[in-house]
N, C-alpha and C positions, 0 to 999 in steps of 0.2 A: 392320348398325348395332350398336354396343356396347350401347346402351340409351338410355332417355330421360333427359335432364338433369333433375336435381332442380328442381322448379318453385318450391319455397318460397324465400323470400329468405334468402341466406346471411348468416353473421355479418359484421358491418361491418368488423372488423379481421382480416386474414389476412396473416401474414408468411411469405414463402418464403425459406428459408435454403439457398442453393446451396453444396454442398461437393464440388468436383471431385476428390475423393481417389481414387487408383487403386492405390497401393502396398500397400493391405491385401488386394488380390485376388491369387489365385494363377493367374488365367487368362493365357494367353500374349498375348491381345489386350487386356489390361486398360487400356492407355493410352487406348483409345477411351472409357473412362468419363469422361474430362475433358469431351469434347464432349457425351456423354450427359447429364451433370449439367446443362449449360447448356440443352440442348434441353428436358429435363424441366422445369426451372425456368421457362423461357419459356412452356411450355404451361399452367402453373398460374395460375389467377386469384388475384390478390393485391392488397392495398393497400400493402404494404411488401415490399421485396426486399433481401436481404443476401447478398453473396457472400463466402465465407470463403476467404482465400488459404491454400492448403495448403502444408505443408512436405513435399516428396516424400521426404526422408530422415529424418523425425522424426514418426512417427504420434502419440506423446503430445503433441507440440507442436501438431499440427493439432487433436487432441481438445480441448486447452485453448482454442484459438481458437473451436472450435464451441461449447464451453461458454459462453464469453463472449457469442457471438452469440445463442444460444437463451435464455440467462438474461435478456438485455436486450430480447428481441423483444416486440413488441406483439401482443396478441390470440392467435388460434389460429396455431400454428406448423406449417408443412409443411416437411419436410426433403427436398431433392432431392439424391440421391447420383449419382455416386460409388459406391464399393463399400459393402457392408453395414456395414463398420466405422464408417461415419459416424454410425450410430445410437446409439453408446455414450452420448454426452452428451445428445441429445434425450430418450432414454428415461430417463436418470438425472435430468434436469431434471423430467420428468413425475413421477418417484418423489418428488422433493423437494416437489413441489407437492401431490401427492395421497396420499402415504403408502401404507398397505396397501390403500387402495381401488383402486390401479392394477392393472389386468389388461393384460398385453401379448399381443396376437394377432399371431402371426408367420406371415405368408403367405410361403412360401419353398419351393423344392424341397428345401432342405437344412435341417438342424437348427441349424447354427451354434453347436453346443454342445460343441465340442472344447476342449481345453486345449493348451498347448504340448507337453505330454507325449503326448497322444493324437492330435494332428492329423497326418494323412498328408502334408499339403502345407506346414504351417507358416504358412499365410496367415491373417491376422487376421480376414478376413471370415468364416471358418469357426469363429471363436471368440467373436464379439462377444456373442451371447446368453448364453453361459456366463460371460463377463466381467461381464455385468450381474448375475449371481448371486453374484459375488465371487471367481471363479477365472479368472485370465488372465495375460497378459504384464505385466511391470512397467510401471507408468504407464498401463495400459489396463484398469483395473478400476473398476467403479462404487464411489463412496465409501459409498453405502448399499445393500447388496446387495438384489436382487430375490428374493423368495421364489419358488422354482420352482413352487410350487402356484398362483401367479398368472400362469402362462404357459399359453397355448393355441397349439399348433402347428396350422396350417391348410394342408392340401394338401402337407405335407412328405412326401417319398417316397424320399429318398436319404440314408440315415443310416450313419455309421461305427459300428463296434462300441462305441467308448467313449461315443458319444452315446446309443446304445440302452441301455447299462448305466445311464447317468445318468438317462434318462427313466424307466426301470423303478424305479430307486432312489428317485426324488423324487416320482413321481406326476404328472409333467407330463401335461396332457391333450392329446389329438390328435383332430383332425377330418380324416379322410382324403379325403372326397369333397366334391362341390359341393352341400352341404346347409346352407342358411342357418339353418334351425331347429336343426339339431344344433350349429352354431357358437354361436348365442345361448344355447343351454342349457349348453354347455360354459363359456361366459363366466360365466353365472350361478352355475354350480357352483364356479368358480374364485374367486368373490367371497367375502370373509369374511362370516360370518353377521351379519345385521343391518346391513350396509353396502350402499351403492349403488356400483356399479362405475364407474370412469373408465377408459376403454379407450384404450390406445395401439395404433395399427394400423401395423404394419411390412409393406411390400410389396417383396419382391425380385421383379423381373419374371420371373425364371426359375420362379416359381410357375405361370406360364402354360404350356400345352402348347406345346412347340417347333414343332409343326406349324402352330400359329396365330400364334406370335410367336417369332422365332429370334434376335433381336439381344441375346443374353446370352453371357457367357463360360463359364458352367458349366451348359449345358442338361441336363435329365433327362427321360426319356420320361414320357408321361402329363401330368398337371397339369390346370389349369382352363382353360376357355374364357374369353375376356374378359368376356362377359356374365355368366358364373357368378361370376367374381371380383367384379364390380360388385354383383351381387345379394347376395352375402355381406357386403360392406361396407355396403350400404344397410340390410340387416337389422340389422346391429350398431349402426349410427348411429341407426336408428329406435327402438331399445330402450334404448340406453345413452348416457351422456355420452362423447364422444370427446375424449380428452386430447391427442392429437397424431397426426400422420400422417407417415410417411416412405416415399418411393418411391425405389428404388435399382436399380443394376446394369444400366443401359441402355447397351449398346455399339452405337452406330449402325452399320448395315451395309446395310440394305435399305430402299428408300423405302416399301414396303408396311407395314413395321413402324412407321415413323414416322407414317404415315397412321393406323394403328390407335391409336397413343398419342395423337395429336392429338384423338381423340374420347374415348378412355378416361380419360386423366389428368384433364382438367377435370371429368368426371363423378364420378371418385373424390373429388376435392377438394370438390366441391359437395355430394356425399352426406355428407361428414364435417362440413361447416360449416353445413348447413341446420338450422333448428329441428326438433326431434323431433316426429313426428306422433303 
């Protein structure tokens, strides 16, 4: 079992925004992300559902459509990707709403901190977090840059040289193991003094150990077990306001992976939408 479902009553309004984008991925099996986005969205408890029609040949146009969807969404917004690039506008919207209170927790095997100049693949899903800080491809950069000091990388373990240099230069915080207390302390340290954090939680499913979950396009050895991921999200949601949630990069291939997600995904959403204890 992944874990116990959060017992407290969830927020009354939850909008799931499905974004079946795949062209931002560099994986050879990326087209599976179309189906993965739908399956993820269908697993998520929601009162409202929005599906964004993606433009396969124009990532900035798709981003504009996502921006329209999330800016008009009711209540708590959960984004179902698609590749990690779909997170550009949901996180940007959270920044518009919460300002420098926003802390972004990035559960991912990868840093997604490349630029077009440093990226080995040229794939936008490996640049989106850097684009949120203000550096990225034309048309795919946040309008109000995220301060790197408000980022916490969680279970990231596969970094390119340019990403390592950026992390060291900017002081981005990292939590490498399955430690809920270390994560919440890192979030607290990333929050401006005298402010209360609002946390956006991004989950790329390749943050999971590929021996437990293999249905991703860019697996990396190691990673979290599903119950460890849930425990870290629950600890975050119990201590801080959650400003939004995105779950991305599911490439359906094995029934056992889908069965795991059928338990894990609702628990993650319910953890983020339940009242804090």
